[in-house]
N, CA, C and O atoms as a GROMACS GRO file, in nm:
protein
  308
    1UNK      N    1  12.769   9.552   9.547
    1UNK     CA    2  12.773   9.536   9.666
    1UNK      C    3  12.722   9.394   9.713
    1UNK      O    4  12.613   9.350   9.676
    2UNK      N    5  12.806   9.326   9.795
    2UNK     CA    6  12.755   9.188   9.848
    2UNK      C    7  12.704   9.213   9.994
    2UNK      O    8  12.757   9.295  10.070
    3UNK      N    9  12.608   9.144  10.023
    3UNK     CA   10  12.552   9.155  10.157
    3UNK      C   11  12.521   9.015  10.204
    3UNK      O   12  12.452   8.940  10.136
    4UNK      N   13  12.567   8.983  10.313
    4UNK     CA   14  12.559   8.850  10.379
    4UNK      C   15  12.432   8.869  10.483
    4UNK      O   16  12.420   8.974  10.546
    5UNK      N   17  12.349   8.772  10.496
    5UNK     CA   18  12.235   8.785  10.584
    5UNK      C   19  12.232   8.661  10.664
    5UNK      O   20  12.276   8.555  10.619
    6UNK      N   21  12.174   8.674  10.794
    6UNK     CA   22  12.136   8.566  10.869
    6UNK      C   23  12.026   8.600  10.959
    6UNK      O   24  12.008   8.719  10.985
    7UNK      N   25  11.948   8.507  11.012
    7UNK     CA   26  11.836   8.545  11.104
    7UNK      C   27  11.876   8.500  11.243
    7UNK      O   28  11.912   8.384  11.258
    8UNK      N   29  11.871   8.581  11.341
    8UNK     CA   30  11.888   8.553  11.474
    8UNK      C   31  11.752   8.481  11.522
    8UNK      O   32  11.656   8.546  11.563
    9UNK      N   33  11.752   8.346  11.515
    9UNK     CA   34  11.626   8.271  11.522
    9UNK      C   35  11.586   8.272  11.675
    9UNK      O   36  11.473   8.232  11.702
   10UNK      N   37  11.664   8.312  11.775
   10UNK     CA   38  11.611   8.329  11.918
   10UNK      C   39  11.520   8.445  11.922
   10UNK      O   40  11.429   8.452  12.005
   11UNK      N   41  11.547   8.544  11.825
   11UNK     CA   42  11.463   8.658  11.845
   11UNK      C   43  11.354   8.667  11.748
   11UNK      O   44  11.274   8.761  11.753
   12UNK      N   45  11.346   8.565  11.650
   12UNK     CA   46  11.229   8.558  11.556
   12UNK      C   47  11.107   8.522  11.620
   12UNK      O   48  11.098   8.434  11.705
   13UNK      N   49  11.009   8.595  11.575
   13UNK     CA   50  10.875   8.555  11.637
   13UNK      C   51  10.784   8.498  11.543
   13UNK      O   52  10.662   8.498  11.565
   14UNK      N   53  10.836   8.447  11.431
   14UNK     CA   54  10.756   8.371  11.340
   14UNK      C   55  10.644   8.446  11.266
   14UNK      O   56  10.540   8.390  11.232
   15UNK      N   57  10.669   8.567  11.246
   15UNK     CA   58  10.548   8.652  11.180
   15UNK      C   59  10.538   8.634  11.026
   15UNK      O   60  10.431   8.656  10.970
   16UNK      N   61  10.642   8.598  10.961
   16UNK     CA   62  10.652   8.569  10.823
   16UNK      C   63  10.667   8.678  10.741
   16UNK      O   64  10.652   8.660  10.620
   17UNK      N   65  10.697   8.799  10.787
   17UNK     CA   66  10.718   8.923  10.722
   17UNK      C   67  10.825   8.922  10.625
   17UNK      O   68  10.809   8.977  10.516
   18UNK      N   69  10.942   8.859  10.660
   18UNK     CA   70  11.066   8.854  10.571
   18UNK      C   71  11.032   8.757  10.458
   18UNK      O   72  11.072   8.788  10.346
   19UNK      N   73  10.964   8.643  10.472
   19UNK     CA   74  10.936   8.555  10.376
   19UNK      C   75  10.831   8.612  10.280
   19UNK      O   76  10.831   8.570  10.164
   20UNK      N   77  10.741   8.704  10.319
   20UNK     CA   78  10.650   8.755  10.230
   20UNK      C   79  10.714   8.863  10.147
   20UNK      O   80  10.674   8.886  10.033
   21UNK      N   81  10.819   8.935  10.206
   21UNK     CA   82  10.891   9.050  10.134
   21UNK      C   83  10.999   8.981  10.042
   21UNK      O   84  11.027   9.035   9.935
   22UNK      N   85  11.059   8.865  10.080
   22UNK     CA   86  11.182   8.819  10.007
   22UNK      C   87  11.180   8.668  10.022
   22UNK      O   88  11.256   8.607  10.096
   23UNK      N   89  11.072   8.604   9.934
   23UNK     CA   90  11.074   8.460   9.944
   23UNK      C   91  11.183   8.385   9.872
   23UNK      O   92  11.193   8.263   9.883
   24UNK      N   93  11.268   8.460   9.795
   24UNK     CA   94  11.384   8.390   9.742
   24UNK      C   95  11.504   8.396   9.833
   24UNK      O   96  11.604   8.330   9.804
   25UNK      N   97  11.500   8.470   9.941
   25UNK     CA   98  11.597   8.483  10.034
   25UNK      C   99  11.555   8.400  10.169
   25UNK      O  100  11.636   8.324  10.223
   26UNK      N  101  11.429   8.421  10.215
   26UNK     CA  102  11.396   8.354  10.344
   26UNK      C  103  11.282   8.256  10.331
   26UNK      O  104  11.198   8.265  10.241
   27UNK      N  105  11.281   8.162  10.424
   27UNK     CA  106  11.176   8.067  10.429
   27UNK      C  107  11.157   8.049  10.577
   27UNK      O  108  11.234   8.097  10.660
   28UNK      N  109  11.048   7.976  10.606
   28UNK     CA  110  11.004   7.941  10.748
   28UNK      C  111  10.999   7.795  10.780
   28UNK      O  112  10.949   7.713  10.703
   29UNK      N  113  11.049   7.767  10.890
   29UNK     CA  114  11.040   7.627  10.929
   29UNK      C  115  10.909   7.578  10.970
   29UNK      O  116  10.813   7.654  10.954
   30UNK      N  117  10.890   7.465  11.019
   30UNK     CA  118  10.766   7.401  11.062
   30UNK      C  119  10.699   7.491  11.176
   30UNK      O  120  10.578   7.503  11.192
   31UNK      N  121  10.796   7.551  11.250
   31UNK     CA  122  10.739   7.644  11.359
   31UNK      C  123  10.723   7.778  11.320
   31UNK      O  124  10.678   7.857  11.402
   32UNK      N  125  10.758   7.821  11.189
   32UNK     CA  126  10.740   7.959  11.145
   32UNK      C  127  10.863   8.037  11.160
   32UNK      O  128  10.864   8.152  11.115
   33UNK      N  129  10.978   7.983  11.225
   33UNK     CA  130  11.093   8.060  11.253
   33UNK      C  131  11.166   8.062  11.114
   33UNK      O  132  11.183   7.961  11.046
   34UNK      N  133  11.210   8.192  11.077
   34UNK     CA  134  11.277   8.230  10.947
   34UNK      C  135  11.428   8.181  10.956
   34UNK      O  136  11.497   8.162  11.056
   35UNK      N  137  11.456   8.167  10.831
   35UNK     CA  138  11.604   8.141  10.802
   35UNK      C  139  11.637   8.181  10.661
   35UNK      O  140  11.551   8.187  10.574
   36UNK      N  141  11.764   8.208  10.639
   36UNK     CA  142  11.800   8.239  10.505
   36UNK      C  143  11.837   8.129  10.427
   36UNK      O  144  11.928   8.054  10.463
   37UNK      N  145  11.763   8.112  10.306
   37UNK     CA  146  11.774   8.003  10.220
   37UNK      C  147  11.831   8.023  10.096
   37UNK      O  148  11.836   7.931  10.015
   38UNK      N  149  11.880   8.148  10.071
   38UNK     CA  150  11.929   8.189   9.925
   38UNK      C  151  12.039   8.097   9.910
   38UNK      O  152  12.115   8.077  10.005
   39UNK      N  153  12.054   8.032   9.788
   39UNK     CA  154  12.169   7.945   9.737
   39UNK      C  155  12.202   7.853   9.835
   39UNK      O  156  12.321   7.828   9.854
   40UNK      N  157  12.109   7.794   9.905
   40UNK     CA  158  12.143   7.694  10.003
   40UNK      C  159  12.224   7.733  10.125
   40UNK      O  160  12.301   7.656  10.181
   41UNK      N  161  12.200   7.860  10.163
   41UNK     CA  162  12.298   7.920  10.284
   41UNK      C  163  12.265   7.848  10.408
   41UNK      O  164  12.351   7.828  10.493
   42UNK      N  165  12.126   7.804  10.423
   42UNK     CA  166  12.100   7.741  10.555
   42UNK      C  167  12.128   7.825  10.679
   42UNK      O  168  12.163   7.773  10.785
   43UNK      N  169  12.110   7.967  10.663
   43UNK     CA  170  12.100   8.060  10.763
   43UNK      C  171  12.263   8.064  10.830
   43UNK      O  172  12.284   8.095  10.947
   44UNK      N  173  12.353   8.035  10.749
   44UNK     CA  174  12.494   8.032  10.796
   44UNK      C  175  12.546   8.188  10.784
   44UNK      O  176  12.629   8.233  10.862
   45UNK      N  177  12.490   8.260  10.683
   45UNK     CA  178  12.542   8.390  10.662
   45UNK      C  179  12.662   8.384  10.573
   45UNK      O  180  12.745   8.474  10.581
   46UNK      N  181  12.678   8.294  10.497
   46UNK     CA  182  12.813   8.273  10.411
   46UNK      C  183  12.795   8.288  10.262
   46UNK      O  184  12.890   8.289  10.183
   47UNK      N  185  12.668   8.299  10.228
   47UNK     CA  186  12.637   8.316  10.072
   47UNK      C  187  12.594   8.462  10.051
   47UNK      O  188  12.497   8.513  10.107
   48UNK      N  189  12.675   8.526   9.965
   48UNK     CA  190  12.638   8.667   9.931
   48UNK      C  191  12.498   8.680   9.867
   48UNK      O  192  12.475   8.610   9.769
   49UNK      N  193  12.404   8.764   9.912
   49UNK     CA  194  12.276   8.786   9.856
   49UNK      C  195  12.300   8.858   9.715
   49UNK      O  196  12.366   8.962   9.706
   50UNK      N  197  12.241   8.795   9.610
   50UNK     CA  198  12.247   8.849   9.474
   50UNK      C  199  12.206   9.004   9.464
   50UNK      O  200  12.105   9.044   9.521
   51UNK      N  201  12.285   9.088   9.390
   51UNK     CA  202  12.267   9.211   9.371
   51UNK      C  203  12.106   9.253   9.329
   51UNK      O  204  12.047   9.352   9.373
   52UNK      N  205  12.058   9.168   9.247
   52UNK     CA  206  11.912   9.194   9.207
   52UNK      C  207  11.817   9.171   9.312
   52UNK      O  208  11.703   9.215   9.302
   53UNK      N  209  11.858   9.101   9.416
   53UNK     CA  210  11.761   9.084   9.537
   53UNK      C  211  11.789   9.176   9.645
   53UNK      O  212  11.723   9.158   9.747
   54UNK      N  213  11.887   9.286   9.645
   54UNK     CA  214  11.907   9.370   9.744
   54UNK      C  215  11.788   9.455   9.790
   54UNK      O  216  11.778   9.486   9.908
   55UNK      N  217  11.686   9.498   9.685
   55UNK     CA  218  11.577   9.569   9.730
   55UNK      C  219  11.486   9.485   9.807
   55UNK      O  220  11.429   9.536   9.904
   56UNK      N  221  11.460   9.344   9.774
   56UNK     CA  222  11.381   9.267   9.850
   56UNK      C  223  11.436   9.253   9.980
   56UNK      O  224  11.361   9.265  10.077
   57UNK      N  225  11.573   9.224   9.996
   57UNK     CA  226  11.647   9.216  10.124
   57UNK      C  227  11.607   9.327  10.220
   57UNK      O  228  11.578   9.304  10.337
   58UNK      N  229  11.607   9.457  10.161
   58UNK     CA  230  11.580   9.589  10.236
   58UNK      C  231  11.449   9.570  10.280
   58UNK      O  232  11.422   9.587  10.399
   59UNK      N  233  11.353   9.534  10.188
   59UNK     CA  234  11.206   9.535  10.234
   59UNK      C  235  11.188   9.441  10.344
   59UNK      O  236  11.108   9.468  10.434
   60UNK      N  237  11.270   9.309  10.343
   60UNK     CA  238  11.239   9.212  10.448
   60UNK      C  239  11.291   9.278  10.580
   60UNK      O  240  11.229   9.260  10.685
   61UNK      N  241  11.405   9.356  10.577
   61UNK     CA  242  11.469   9.402  10.686
   61UNK      C  243  11.368   9.522  10.744
   61UNK      O  244  11.351   9.528  10.866
   62UNK      N  245  11.310   9.606  10.667
   62UNK     CA  246  11.219   9.700  10.703
   62UNK      C  247  11.085   9.643  10.763
   62UNK      O  248  11.011   9.710  10.835
   63UNK      N  249  11.062   9.519  10.730
   63UNK     CA  250  10.925   9.466  10.771
   63UNK      C  251  10.945   9.382  10.907
   63UNK      O  252  10.850   9.360  10.982
   64UNK      N  253  11.056   9.344  10.930
   64UNK     CA  254  11.078   9.265  11.048
   64UNK      C  255  11.056   9.342  11.182
   64UNK      O  256  11.128   9.438  11.210
   65UNK      N  257  10.962   9.302  11.261
   65UNK     CA  258  10.922   9.381  11.385
   65UNK      C  259  11.027   9.353  11.488
   65UNK      O  260  11.034   9.426  11.587
   66UNK      N  261  11.098   9.265  11.474
   66UNK     CA  262  11.204   9.231  11.595
   66UNK      C  263  11.342   9.266  11.554
   66UNK      O  264  11.436   9.253  11.632
   67UNK      N  265  11.358   9.309  11.430
   67UNK     CA  266  11.495   9.348  11.375
   67UNK      C  267  11.594   9.232  11.388
   67UNK      O  268  11.712   9.255  11.413
   68UNK      N  269  11.548   9.108  11.371
   68UNK     CA  270  11.644   8.985  11.396
   68UNK      C  271  11.721   8.942  11.265
   68UNK      O  272  11.800   8.848  11.264
   69UNK      N  273  11.694   9.017  11.156
   69UNK     CA  274  11.785   8.993  11.049
   69UNK      C  275  11.905   9.064  11.061
   69UNK      O  276  11.912   9.186  11.076
   70UNK      N  277  12.024   8.966  11.052
   70UNK     CA  278  12.150   9.047  11.072
   70UNK      C  279  12.221   9.064  10.935
   70UNK      O  280  12.197   8.985  10.843
   71UNK      N  281  12.303   9.159  10.923
   71UNK     CA  282  12.374   9.185  10.783
   71UNK      C  283  12.511   9.213  10.807
   71UNK      O  284  12.553   9.274  10.905
   72UNK      N  285  12.582   9.165  10.710
   72UNK     CA  286  12.738   9.192  10.725
   72UNK      C  287  12.785   9.203  10.582
   72UNK      O  288  12.724   9.148  10.491
   73UNK      N  289  12.895   9.274  10.564
   73UNK     CA  290  12.957   9.285  10.432
   73UNK      C  291  13.065   9.185  10.407
   73UNK      O  292  13.133   9.182  10.305
   74UNK      N  293  13.076   9.101  10.512
   74UNK     CA  294  13.174   8.976  10.496
   74UNK      C  295  13.090   8.865  10.555
   74UNK      O  296  13.001   8.888  10.636
   75UNK      N  297  13.121   8.740  10.514
   75UNK     CA  298  13.059   8.609  10.567
   75UNK      C  299  13.058   8.600  10.716
   75UNK      O  300  13.151   8.652  10.777
   76UNK      N  301  12.968   8.543  10.778
   76UNK     CA  302  12.952   8.548  10.910
   76UNK      C  303  13.055   8.433  10.973
   76UNK      O  304  13.102   8.449  11.086
   77UNK      N  305  13.085   8.321  10.898
   77UNK     CA  306  13.162   8.230  10.936
   77UNK      C  307  13.279   8.212  10.845
   77UNK      O  308  13.364   8.126  10.869
   0.00000   0.00000   0.00000
């Protein structure tokens, strides 16, 4: 199963929960706002998250207090 992910950065409150749960998928900018970094995605949601990281991805989604992580079964762009 391929899952594409992106962060709605306008809703992100910079809590860092996603980065703590899935550091291979998410990183925080200088302001603490999250983005998808997996395989150089740059938060575009066009890179399928690897199958072996699906559990980490779910942990990040579950830990996000604003539910700003968006998922799709197809690329966003």
